[in-house]
N, C-alpha and C positions, 0 to 999 in steps of 0.2 A: 483453656488448657490445650485444646486441640490445635489452635493456631500456634501456640508456643512449640508444640511437638513438630508441627509442620515446618516452622521457621528453623528449628534446630536441625531437622533432617536435611533441609536445603543447604544450610551453612556447612554441615558435615560433608555433604556432597561436593560443595565448592572447595572445601579444604582438601579432600582426597584428590580432586583433579589438580589442584595447585601443587600438592605434594608429589604427584606423579610427574607433572611437567618440570618440577624442580630438579628431577634427576637429569633431564636434558640440559638444564642450565648448568648444573655442576659438571657434567661431562664436557660441555663446550668451553667452560671457563677454567678448567683445571690447570691450564698453563699460565694463567694470569698471576700477577702479583697478589699476595694474600690480602693486602689492604683493598685493592680494587675488587677482589672477589667479595670481601665482606660488604663493601658498599653496594654492589649489585644484588647480593643476597638480601640486604636490608630493604632495598627498594622493592624487590620482588615481593617480599612478605608484607611490606607496607601497603602495597596495592591490594593484597588479600584482606588486610585489616580494614581498609577503607571500604572495600566491597561488602564485607560482612556487616560493618557498621551501617552502611547505606541501606542494606537490605533490612536490617532491624528497624531503622528509622522509617523506611517506607512502609513496613508492616504496621508500625505503631501509628502512623499518620494516614493510613488508608482511608480514602473517602474525602480527603481535603483536596482542594484544587491544586493542580500541578503548577510549578513555576519554571522559568527558564533554567535556573540553577539545577533544580532537581532533575529536570528532563535531560539536560546535557551531561550531567554527572552520571546518571543511571545508564545513559546510552554509551558513554565512554567505557564504563566498567563492563557493560555487556560486550562491547567490542573486544576488550581484553580477554574476557572469558571465551567468547566464540573463537578467537584466534588460538587460545590454548587447546581447544578441542582438536584443532588441526594437528598440533604437536602430539597430542595423545594418539592419534592414528599412527604416526610414525613410530612412537614408542611401543605401541602394540605389535607392530611388525617386527621391531627390534627384539622384543621379548619372545615372540613366537620363534624367531631364528635362534635365540639363545636357548630356549627350551629344547628345540630340536637338536642343537649341538650338544647339550647336556645328555640327552637320551642317546645320541650317537656315541658320545664319549664313553658312557658306561657300557654300552653294548659292544663296543670294539676294544675296550680296555686300553685306549690310548693314554699315554702319560702326559702329553702336552695338551693343555686346554686353557683358553683365556675366557673367563666368564664375564669380563667387563663389557659395558655397553659400547655400541658402535658410535664413535664420534661422528662419523659421516651421516648416519641416520638422524642423530640429534641435531646436527647442523642443518640438514635438509628440512627437518620438521620446523625449526625456528625460521628458516628462510622462507619456506612456503607459507607459514603462518603470517609472515609480514605482508604478504600480498593482500589478503582480505582486510587485515588491520589497516593498512594504508588506504585501501579503497573506501572503507567505511568512514575513516576520518575525513578523507577528501569529500565524501558524500555529504557530511555535515557542514563542512566549510564552504563548499562550492555547489554541490548538487541540488540542495533543497530549493534554491531559488534560480536555478539555471533554466528558465522557461524556454520551452521549445515549441515552435509552431510547425505542425505537420499538415501538409497539404495533400488532399486525396481527391481524385476525380472519380465519380461513380456514374456509370451509364445504365439507363433503364429504358427499355422500349416503350413502356407505358407512361413515362413521364409526360405530363401535359406540355405542349410546345412553349407556352408562356413561361414555364419554369426552366427552360433550357439555359444553362449558365447560372442558375440560382445558387447563391452561396449561403451555406449554413455553417455555424460555428458551434462546437461542443466544448464545454468544460465540465469537470466533474470533481467530486471529492475534495472540496475546499478545506474541510476540517479547520474552520477558522479558529477554534480554540487552541490550535497548535502554534499559532503565530504570536510572536512576542511583541510585535509592533505592527502598525498599519502600512509601513513603507513597502514591503514585498508585494502585497496585493495591489497597491497603487501602481506599481510598475507593471504588474500583470494586466490590470485593466487598461492601461495605456496601450499595451501590446495587442489586447483584444480589439480595442476600438480602431486600431490602425488597419485591421483586416476588412473593415467596412462590410460586415456581414448583413445579409437580408434577414436572417433569423439567428438568434443565439439560444442554445439549449444548455440547461444545467441539469445533470443527471444524478443528483442526490449526494447526501452527506455534507450538508452545509456546516454542521457542527460535529464535535466529538460526542457530546452527550446532552448539553444544556443550551437552551435558547439564548441565554445571556452571553454566550461566547461570541455571537455574531454582532452584538450591539455596536461595538466600536468600529466595525467594518461596514456598517450599513451605508454611511455616507460615501464610501469608496465604491462599493458594489452597485449602488444605484446609478453610477456614472456609465455603466455598460450600456452601449447603444446598439440598436439593430433596426433596420428599416421597418420590419414587420413585427417586431417585438421580441421580448425575452421570455422564454417558457421554462418551467422548472418542475421537478418532482422530488419526492422525499427518498432518502436512503435509510438503511437500517440503523445508522447512528442518530438519526434525527428524531426518533421516537422516545429517546430517554430510557430505552430498555436496559441499559447497562449501568443504571444508577439506582441506589436505594432511596426512594422518595418517602417523605413523611406520611403521604396519603395518596390514594389513587387520584384524587382531585388535583393534587399538586403536579402529578405527572401529566394529567390532561391539560392543565393550565400551561405547562411548559410547551406542549405541542401547539396549543392555540397561539401562544406568543411567537413560536417559530414560524408558523404559517403566516401570521400577521407581518412578520419581518420580511417575508418574500414580497408581500404587497407593498410594504414601505420602500422596498428597493425598486419597485416598478416591474417586478417579475410576476408573470401569470402562472401560479402554481396549478398543476393539473392533478386533481385527486380522483383518479379513476374516471377521467372525462376526456373530451377531445375539443379541438378548435379547428375550424375550417379557415384555411389561408387562401385568399383569392388574389389573382394577378391577371389583369387583362381579360377578365371574364372566365378564366379557368381556375380550378380549385385543387388543392391537396389537403389531406387531413393530417393533423398532428395529434397523436394520442399520448396520454401520460397516465401511468399507473403508480400507485403506492408500492412500497417495497414488496417484492415477491421472490423469495429464495427457494431453490429446489434442493437445498442441502439442509441436513438436520441442524437445528438450532437457529435457523433464520426464519422469521415469520412470513406468512403469506397474506399480507394486508391488501395486496393488489387485487383488483377486480377487472380483469381485462375485458370480460364480456360487457361490463358496464361502460367502459371507455370506448369499446368498439361499436356499440349500438348507435346507429345513425350514420356510420361511415361506410356501410356496405357498398354503396354506389360510388364511393370516391375512387378515382382511377389510380391514386398514389397515396400511400400511407407511410408515415414515419411514427415510430413508437419510442417513447422515452421510458426506460425501465432500468432501474439502478443495478440490479443483480444480473449478470450475464447468464447465470444458470436458468433464468426464466426462458431463454431462447429454446433450449431443448426440452425444458420442463412443460411448457404450455404453448409457446408461440408457434413453433414448427408443427407440432401435431394437430393444432386446432385452427390456426389463423395463418394459412399459407399465402394470404394476399397482403400481408404486412411486408412492405418492400424493404424498409430499413429500420433496424432496431439499434438504438444508441444506449450503451450501458457504461458503467464504471466499476466501482466496488473493489477490484482486486489490487489496485495500485501497482501492478507488476511486482507486488511484494516490496516495492521500493528498492529492490536489489536483484541484479542479474546481469546477464550478458545480452546486449542489444546492439548488434552490428549487422550490416547487410549480409544476409545469408545464414545468420545464426541468431536465434532468439531463445534464451533460456532463463528461467527463474524457478525457484522452488514452488511457487504458487501453481505451476502447471500440473503438479501432481495432485492438486485439489480441484482445480477448475479446468474443464476441457477448453473453454474459450476464456482467455485471460488477458490478452493484450493485442490490439490491432484488429485487422479486418478478417472476417470469416464469411463464407458463402454456403448456401444450401439451396440449390436450384435458383429460383429468381430472388430469393431472400438474402439480405445482407445483414450482418451484425458487426458493429464496431465497438470495441471495448477500449475506452479511454483510460489511461493509467493514472489520471488524477492530477490536479494542480497543487494540492496541499500535501500534507503528510500526517501520519499518525504513529505515535510511539517513538520509533527511531526518527530523530529530527534531521533526516537527510535522504538522499537518493543516490543510488549507484546503478548505472546502466539505464534504468527506466526513469528518465528525468521528468519534471513537471510538464504537463502537456496541454497545449491548446490545439485543437484539431479543426481544420477548415476543410469542408467538403464542397466541391463544385459539382452540382447535379447537371448531367448532360443527357439529352435524349439520344438513345442509341439508334 
């Protein structure tokens, strides 16, 4: 009963938003032929009917595995709705002006008064709304698989001489359950291998929720090559915390299967542990922790003290930790000799502005470090925006990323 009331409330809200935006549609189309008007009005309300029907269907089939049709339909309808909210802002401005004019009219006893909506503001609202609408659609058609290689040179005075020029590559947030075929990741793996990295690091979220999602991609991902190996850690989605399991044992078995999948791909998963990488007699330490989030709702499975033990004398340390909030939450305050932390998790929210000199995404209001390189004294953090996607099957601004770091001795 509660779910029915919740669904009804949401559909009522969607209807009220559509009814409000419909006022702008009527204002802008008032000069059209009546037949053309009726066609446009029918299409407008047909989209609402499809949206409401899709929402009811999604609520009724909650818990069933998603498919491409449902994912893209739901995302397209969400884009329509998000664009309408832009129009709502312009209509609110218009209504505020109209209310002020009404108040002024009665206060001044003017006889001439036009209460109609501003056609200009309605037109501007629809025009501005077309910008995110177009961007989101383009993000689904093109952005989701527009893989970008970012190259970054990092200089450290304490880097062992043997590792001067060493190349490490980071990928993150594959979310393999979101891919409808194996082809996109096959192309990504080819691009990764062309970089000829010494080390490859994967910083968590191999799946959306369940280990079975990665099975069809194991053959592809095991082709990733690196001279000194591929190392990985878990992300918050890898534990199955967002699924209703029939029993605790089923959840534990899912995690065991996922961890085994890392091994089947030839990836060395670091579960609160470290590895020593040696080159020409000199060494660096690679530490990896389970997910550790410094925000409410995200678990603290990571045990950095456990991974750190035994690396105290290592001259250079790299840490793999999925959630970037770990950096301020524990790494900086307690472990200031960890030189480079590699994280993911945020995806850059898969939407934003990412041009030279200006980087913006709504996720920045939630995470202090959310995309790119950050520094605090001798310590560096890099937040990779991910190679896959979750929910919205696209990317705008923050495209799927493969990051290549060249380590240099300062």
